[in-house]
Chimera marker file (.cmm) of the C-alpha trace (Angstrom):
<marker_set name="trace">
<marker id="1" x="-10.529" y="40.383" z="-4.638" r="1" g="1" b="0" radius="0.5"/>
<marker id="2" x="-8.995" y="43.596" z="-4.149" r="1" g="1" b="0" radius="0.5"/>
<marker id="3" x="-7.973" y="44.624" z="-0.793" r="1" g="1" b="0" radius="0.5"/>
<marker id="4" x="-7.945" y="48.561" z="-0.808" r="1" g="1" b="0" radius="0.5"/>
<marker id="5" x="-6.099" y="51.094" z="1.428" r="1" g="1" b="0" radius="0.5"/>
<marker id="6" x="-9.183" y="51.859" z="3.460" r="1" g="1" b="0" radius="0.5"/>
<marker id="7" x="-9.513" y="48.238" z="4.276" r="1" g="1" b="0" radius="0.5"/>
<marker id="8" x="-6.292" y="48.489" z="6.207" r="1" g="1" b="0" radius="0.5"/>
<marker id="9" x="-7.110" y="51.920" z="7.712" r="1" g="1" b="0" radius="0.5"/>
<marker id="10" x="-9.959" y="50.448" z="8.874" r="1" g="1" b="0" radius="0.5"/>
<marker id="11" x="-8.191" y="47.744" z="10.434" r="1" g="1" b="0" radius="0.5"/>
<marker id="12" x="-6.061" y="49.900" z="12.483" r="1" g="1" b="0" radius="0.5"/>
<marker id="13" x="-2.805" y="49.134" z="10.462" r="1" g="1" b="0" radius="0.5"/>
<marker id="14" x="-0.784" y="52.484" z="10.472" r="1" g="1" b="0" radius="0.5"/>
<marker id="15" x="0.635" y="53.769" z="7.209" r="1" g="1" b="0" radius="0.5"/>
<marker id="16" x="4.478" y="53.468" z="8.945" r="1" g="1" b="0" radius="0.5"/>
<marker id="17" x="3.895" y="49.653" z="9.752" r="1" g="1" b="0" radius="0.5"/>
<marker id="18" x="2.499" y="49.317" z="5.978" r="1" g="1" b="0" radius="0.5"/>
<marker id="19" x="5.218" y="50.679" z="4.124" r="1" g="1" b="0" radius="0.5"/>
<marker id="20" x="7.540" y="48.691" z="6.245" r="1" g="1" b="0" radius="0.5"/>
<marker id="21" x="5.442" y="45.654" z="5.598" r="1" g="1" b="0" radius="0.5"/>
<marker id="22" x="5.380" y="46.268" z="1.807" r="1" g="1" b="0" radius="0.5"/>
<marker id="23" x="8.855" y="46.915" z="1.605" r="1" g="1" b="0" radius="0.5"/>
<marker id="24" x="9.824" y="43.577" z="3.798" r="1" g="1" b="0" radius="0.5"/>
<marker id="25" x="7.641" y="41.884" z="1.261" r="1" g="1" b="0" radius="0.5"/>
<marker id="26" x="9.197" y="43.477" z="-2.010" r="1" g="1" b="0" radius="0.5"/>
<marker id="27" x="5.631" y="44.767" z="-2.677" r="1" g="1" b="0" radius="0.5"/>
<marker id="28" x="4.849" y="48.448" z="-4.133" r="1" g="1" b="0" radius="0.5"/>
<marker id="29" x="2.820" y="50.411" z="-1.198" r="1" g="1" b="0" radius="0.5"/>
<marker id="30" x="2.248" y="53.405" z="-3.330" r="1" g="1" b="0" radius="0.5"/>
<marker id="31" x="0.388" y="51.450" z="-6.084" r="1" g="1" b="0" radius="0.5"/>
<marker id="32" x="-1.269" y="49.792" z="-3.312" r="1" g="1" b="0" radius="0.5"/>
<marker id="33" x="-2.454" y="53.068" z="-2.023" r="1" g="1" b="0" radius="0.5"/>
<marker id="34" x="-3.633" y="54.235" z="-5.484" r="1" g="1" b="0" radius="0.5"/>
<marker id="35" x="-4.933" y="51.050" z="-6.740" r="1" g="1" b="0" radius="0.5"/>
<marker id="36" x="-5.435" y="48.228" z="-4.214" r="1" g="1" b="0" radius="0.5"/>
<marker id="37" x="-3.922" y="44.976" z="-4.188" r="1" g="1" b="0" radius="0.5"/>
<marker id="38" x="-5.173" y="41.484" z="-5.074" r="1" g="1" b="0" radius="0.5"/>
<marker id="39" x="-5.564" y="39.264" z="-1.858" r="1" g="1" b="0" radius="0.5"/>
<marker id="40" x="-3.866" y="36.371" z="-3.371" r="1" g="1" b="0" radius="0.5"/>
<marker id="41" x="-0.773" y="38.693" z="-3.451" r="1" g="1" b="0" radius="0.5"/>
<marker id="42" x="-1.398" y="39.489" z="0.677" r="1" g="1" b="0" radius="0.5"/>
<marker id="43" x="-1.807" y="35.677" z="1.131" r="1" g="1" b="0" radius="0.5"/>
<marker id="44" x="1.371" y="34.525" z="-0.811" r="1" g="1" b="0" radius="0.5"/>
<marker id="45" x="3.343" y="36.217" z="1.825" r="1" g="1" b="0" radius="0.5"/>
<marker id="46" x="2.172" y="34.043" z="4.427" r="1" g="1" b="0" radius="0.5"/>
<marker id="47" x="2.167" y="36.345" z="7.061" r="1" g="1" b="0" radius="0.5"/>
<marker id="48" x="-1.043" y="36.169" z="9.661" r="1" g="1" b="0" radius="0.5"/>
<marker id="49" x="-1.352" y="40.298" z="9.638" r="1" g="1" b="0" radius="0.5"/>
<marker id="50" x="-1.875" y="39.631" z="5.421" r="1" g="1" b="0" radius="0.5"/>
<marker id="51" x="-4.446" y="37.096" z="6.104" r="1" g="1" b="0" radius="0.5"/>
<marker id="52" x="-6.449" y="39.068" z="8.759" r="1" g="1" b="0" radius="0.5"/>
<marker id="53" x="-6.569" y="41.884" z="6.634" r="1" g="1" b="0" radius="0.5"/>
<marker id="54" x="-8.094" y="39.832" z="3.535" r="1" g="1" b="0" radius="0.5"/>
<marker id="55" x="-10.537" y="38.357" z="6.134" r="1" g="1" b="0" radius="0.5"/>
<marker id="56" x="-11.327" y="41.719" z="7.257" r="1" g="1" b="0" radius="0.5"/>
<marker id="57" x="-11.768" y="42.826" z="3.645" r="1" g="1" b="0" radius="0.5"/>
<marker id="58" x="-13.982" y="39.755" z="2.764" r="1" g="1" b="0" radius="0.5"/>
<marker id="59" x="-16.144" y="40.685" z="5.568" r="1" g="1" b="0" radius="0.5"/>
<marker id="60" x="-16.265" y="44.243" z="4.718" r="1" g="1" b="0" radius="0.5"/>
<marker id="61" x="-17.578" y="43.430" z="1.397" r="1" g="1" b="0" radius="0.5"/>
<marker id="62" x="-20.101" y="40.923" z="2.511" r="1" g="1" b="0" radius="0.5"/>
<marker id="63" x="-21.456" y="43.344" z="5.233" r="1" g="1" b="0" radius="0.5"/>
<marker id="64" x="-21.251" y="46.423" z="3.560" r="1" g="1" b="0" radius="0.5"/>
<link id1="1" id2="2" r="1" g="1" b="0" radius="0.2"/>
<link id1="2" id2="3" r="1" g="1" b="0" radius="0.2"/>
<link id1="3" id2="4" r="1" g="1" b="0" radius="0.2"/>
<link id1="4" id2="5" r="1" g="1" b="0" radius="0.2"/>
<link id1="5" id2="6" r="1" g="1" b="0" radius="0.2"/>
<link id1="6" id2="7" r="1" g="1" b="0" radius="0.2"/>
<link id1="7" id2="8" r="1" g="1" b="0" radius="0.2"/>
<link id1="8" id2="9" r="1" g="1" b="0" radius="0.2"/>
<link id1="9" id2="10" r="1" g="1" b="0" radius="0.2"/>
<link id1="10" id2="11" r="1" g="1" b="0" radius="0.2"/>
<link id1="11" id2="12" r="1" g="1" b="0" radius="0.2"/>
<link id1="12" id2="13" r="1" g="1" b="0" radius="0.2"/>
<link id1="13" id2="14" r="1" g="1" b="0" radius="0.2"/>
<link id1="14" id2="15" r="1" g="1" b="0" radius="0.2"/>
<link id1="15" id2="16" r="1" g="1" b="0" radius="0.2"/>
<link id1="16" id2="17" r="1" g="1" b="0" radius="0.2"/>
<link id1="17" id2="18" r="1" g="1" b="0" radius="0.2"/>
<link id1="18" id2="19" r="1" g="1" b="0" radius="0.2"/>
<link id1="19" id2="20" r="1" g="1" b="0" radius="0.2"/>
<link id1="20" id2="21" r="1" g="1" b="0" radius="0.2"/>
<link id1="21" id2="22" r="1" g="1" b="0" radius="0.2"/>
<link id1="22" id2="23" r="1" g="1" b="0" radius="0.2"/>
<link id1="23" id2="24" r="1" g="1" b="0" radius="0.2"/>
<link id1="24" id2="25" r="1" g="1" b="0" radius="0.2"/>
<link id1="25" id2="26" r="1" g="1" b="0" radius="0.2"/>
<link id1="26" id2="27" r="1" g="1" b="0" radius="0.2"/>
<link id1="27" id2="28" r="1" g="1" b="0" radius="0.2"/>
<link id1="28" id2="29" r="1" g="1" b="0" radius="0.2"/>
<link id1="29" id2="30" r="1" g="1" b="0" radius="0.2"/>
<link id1="30" id2="31" r="1" g="1" b="0" radius="0.2"/>
<link id1="31" id2="32" r="1" g="1" b="0" radius="0.2"/>
<link id1="32" id2="33" r="1" g="1" b="0" radius="0.2"/>
<link id1="33" id2="34" r="1" g="1" b="0" radius="0.2"/>
<link id1="34" id2="35" r="1" g="1" b="0" radius="0.2"/>
<link id1="35" id2="36" r="1" g="1" b="0" radius="0.2"/>
<link id1="36" id2="37" r="1" g="1" b="0" radius="0.2"/>
<link id1="37" id2="38" r="1" g="1" b="0" radius="0.2"/>
<link id1="38" id2="39" r="1" g="1" b="0" radius="0.2"/>
<link id1="39" id2="40" r="1" g="1" b="0" radius="0.2"/>
<link id1="40" id2="41" r="1" g="1" b="0" radius="0.2"/>
<link id1="41" id2="42" r="1" g="1" b="0" radius="0.2"/>
<link id1="42" id2="43" r="1" g="1" b="0" radius="0.2"/>
<link id1="43" id2="44" r="1" g="1" b="0" radius="0.2"/>
<link id1="44" id2="45" r="1" g="1" b="0" radius="0.2"/>
<link id1="45" id2="46" r="1" g="1" b="0" radius="0.2"/>
<link id1="46" id2="47" r="1" g="1" b="0" radius="0.2"/>
<link id1="47" id2="48" r="1" g="1" b="0" radius="0.2"/>
<link id1="48" id2="49" r="1" g="1" b="0" radius="0.2"/>
<link id1="49" id2="50" r="1" g="1" b="0" radius="0.2"/>
<link id1="50" id2="51" r="1" g="1" b="0" radius="0.2"/>
<link id1="51" id2="52" r="1" g="1" b="0" radius="0.2"/>
<link id1="52" id2="53" r="1" g="1" b="0" radius="0.2"/>
<link id1="53" id2="54" r="1" g="1" b="0" radius="0.2"/>
<link id1="54" id2="55" r="1" g="1" b="0" radius="0.2"/>
<link id1="55" id2="56" r="1" g="1" b="0" radius="0.2"/>
<link id1="56" id2="57" r="1" g="1" b="0" radius="0.2"/>
<link id1="57" id2="58" r="1" g="1" b="0" radius="0.2"/>
<link id1="58" id2="59" r="1" g="1" b="0" radius="0.2"/>
<link id1="59" id2="60" r="1" g="1" b="0" radius="0.2"/>
<link id1="60" id2="61" r="1" g="1" b="0" radius="0.2"/>
<link id1="61" id2="62" r="1" g="1" b="0" radius="0.2"/>
<link id1="62" id2="63" r="1" g="1" b="0" radius="0.2"/>
<link id1="63" id2="64" r="1" g="1" b="0" radius="0.2"/>
</marker_set>
């Protein structure tokens, strides 16, 4: 599943924090904003905030 920028924003994640997070993990924030990012890339970081975002995006897809 592709996690979208809108998912992160809906969860309350701010762009400043997201940019820093993407930089820390060597991921392209601008590409994420345009195209989203596969959930596996988020989960591969092992970061709890990434796992929370993936779970939230999955729930949005199931309930929306």
